N, C-alpha and C positions, 0 to 999 in steps of 0.2 A: 437285591434283597433275597435273603434265604428265609422263606416262610416256614420252613421245617425246623429252623433253629430255635433253641430255648431262649436265645437272646431276643428281647423285644425289638420290633421293627424300628422304633424311634431311636433305640440305642445303636442299632446298626447304622442308621443314617448319621447319628452323632459321631460314631467311631470313624465313619468314612470321611467326614469333614476334618476330623482331627488328623487323620493320616495325610490328607491333602495339605493341611497347614504345616505339619511337622516335616514333610518331605520337600517343602518349598514350592509346591504347585500353587497354593493360595498364599498371597502375601498380606502383610498387615494393611488394613484399610480396604482390602478387596471386598466387594459386595457379594453377598450370597444370593442365589435365585430367590424369587418370591415364593411363598409357601404354595401358592396356586400352581405356578409353573413347575416347581419341583415335584409336586404331587402328581401332576399329569405326566411329567417326564419319567418318573420312577414307577408310577402305577400304584400309588398308595394313597391312603386317606389324607386329606389336608391337615386334619387334626394331628395326625402322626408326625407330619413335618413340623407343626407348631411345637409339639412336645420336644422334638429333637433340637429345635432352635433354642427353646428355653433351657434345655440341658447344656447346650454349648455356652450359653450366656452364664449360667450358674457356675460352670467349671472355669470360666475366665478365658475362653477361647474367642468369643465374639462379643459384640455389643450392639444394642438396638438403638437406632437413631430415629426419633419420632418423625413420621411422615416421609422417611427416606428408605428405611429397610434395616436389614441385619448385616453387619460388616465384621470382617475379621478384626479382632482387637488391635487398635492402632499402636499400642505400646508393646506388642509382642516383638521379639527380635526378628529381623529379616533373615530368612534362611535361603541359601542358594541351592537350587535343585541339583542334586548330584546322585550318581549311583554309587553304592558302597558294596563291599564284599567281593568284588571281582579282581581286586589287585592281589598279586601273589604276595605271600607272607615272606618277608625278608628276615634273615638272621634267625631262623627258626630255632637253632640250637644255642643261640646266645643267651647267657644268663640274664634274666630280666633285672635283677638287682642283687646286690651283695648283702648277705644276711650275717649279722654279728649279734651274738647273745650278750647284751649289755647288763644282764641281770644275774649272771652266774655267781658273782661275788657279793651280791646284795644280801645283807642280813635283815631279817624281819624285825620290826620294832617290838618292844616288850608288850605293847597293848594290842598286838595284831589279833583281830577277831575275838577279843576277850570282853567286849562290852556287853553288859547285861540288857541294856536298852538300845534297840536299833531302830532308827527312823529311816525307812527304806524308800522314801520318796515315791510312794504309790505302788511299790512291789506287791503283787497279790498275796493275800493271806493264805498260806498253804493249808491252814486248818479247814478252809472251805472246799478244798479239792475232794472230789468223790473217790476216795482211795479204794473203798470196797468195790465199786463198779469198775474202776480201772484195773485192779488186780484180777477181777473175774474175767475181763476181756483179755488181759495178758495171758492168763492160764488157758483160755479157750483157744487163742491163736497159737500158742506154743505147742498145743496137742495136735494141730493140723500139720500135714506134711509141708505145705507151703510156708508155714510159720517159721520154719528153721532159717529161711532166708533173712528174716528180720534179726537174727542173731549175728549176722556177719557185718563187716564194716560197710557202710554206705559210701556215697560219693563225698569226698572231702569238701566239695562245694556246697553240700547240703542237699536236702530232699529235692529230687527233680520235679516232683509234682508241685512243691511249694515254689520253686524257682519259676516254673511255667506260669503259675497263678500270679506271681509277682511281676513277671514280664508283661503279662496281659494288663495287669492293673496299672503299671507304670506307663504303658503305651496309651491307655485310654484316658487316664486322669492327669498325667504329667507330661505327655508328649515325648517320653524317653523311649527310643527304639532300642531297647536292650534285650538281646537274646538270652536264653537261659544260661548260655556259656559265659555271658558277661556278668553274671550275678554270683555272689558268694554269701552264703548264710553264715553269720558269726554267732557266737554264744553270748550275744548281748552287745550293747553299745560300747562297753569298755574294750572288748576285744576289737571292735571295728576301729575305735580311736587308736588303739595300740598299733594295729597293722598299718593304718594310714600314716601315723607318725613315723614308723620305720621306713616307709616308702618315700615320704615327702621331705622329711627333715634331715638336715646335715648338722653336725656340731657347729655352733656359732650362729645358726639361723635365729631370726627373731620371729616370734609368733604372738599375735595380738589376742588377748583373752580379757574377759570381763573382770571387773573388780571382785565379783563374787562368783568366780568360775567353778566348775565341777572339780573338786580337789584332786580326784584320781586322775583326771585328764592333765591337770597341772604337773602331777608327778611323772606321768608318762612323757610329757613334752620335755621336762627337765632331764629325765633319764636319757632321752634321745640327744641331749646336748644343746637344746634350744634355750634361748633367753626369752623370758616372758615380758611382754609389754602390756601393762595393765591399763585397760580402757574403762573410764567411769561408765556407769549405767544410769539410765533414767527410767521413767515409767513405761517406756516402749522397749527397753532392753539396752543394748550397747549404744553409747553415744556416738553415732556415725559421723557427726561433725568433728568431734574431737579426734576420731580415728583418721578422718580425711586429712586433718592438719598434720598429724604424726606421719602419715604416709608421704607427705610432701618432703619430709626431712630424712626419712630412713626407709629402708626396704623391709 
């Protein structure tokens, strides 16, 4: 425990257990130490351990069984403990994927961005942005000698500070051990969908989408040469039973 850290002790305990679960040390249904034993072992207050266990339960990593104790969630996937990052990188100079621009001959529709009424599905109202304050800060930074660096190109992967924050967030809340070099910041979900489609889809592939799917995503999939398999939706979203039956017959 780092008592000088700004991270609360119970979060440190919580994160330690998450690491043990995600690296395969703790398996699904393994029992955690009692709050009393762990408090004595680590040298912290028992209430701190209780808070950590409550946080683990709320995040879905563990479950409390009455009169038995706290266990690693039984429904989590079992992970084999293994070391990563020590293997030499092979084919370092090999091209990861072949890029082809499939949009070079596409002509924009007549109504492209000409609508007077736009329903942006929750996009922030730009009129609420503090423009005066933002411009004042921009001017202030631009006058300082270090501010010139902000006029240069940054990393094509996105802000390193943001990627570091996301790496920590994904590790503690989702169990994803992704380093900052594994993360790419896109200019929104549409760009992420486009890049994913270019990497994963080949002409003639079939992709399952909901009956009322995001229209722009449908266009991206079609442009990549994929066939759309429409799946009905119910009050919970895509009808997974219908999807399962379709998957028995086609890839």
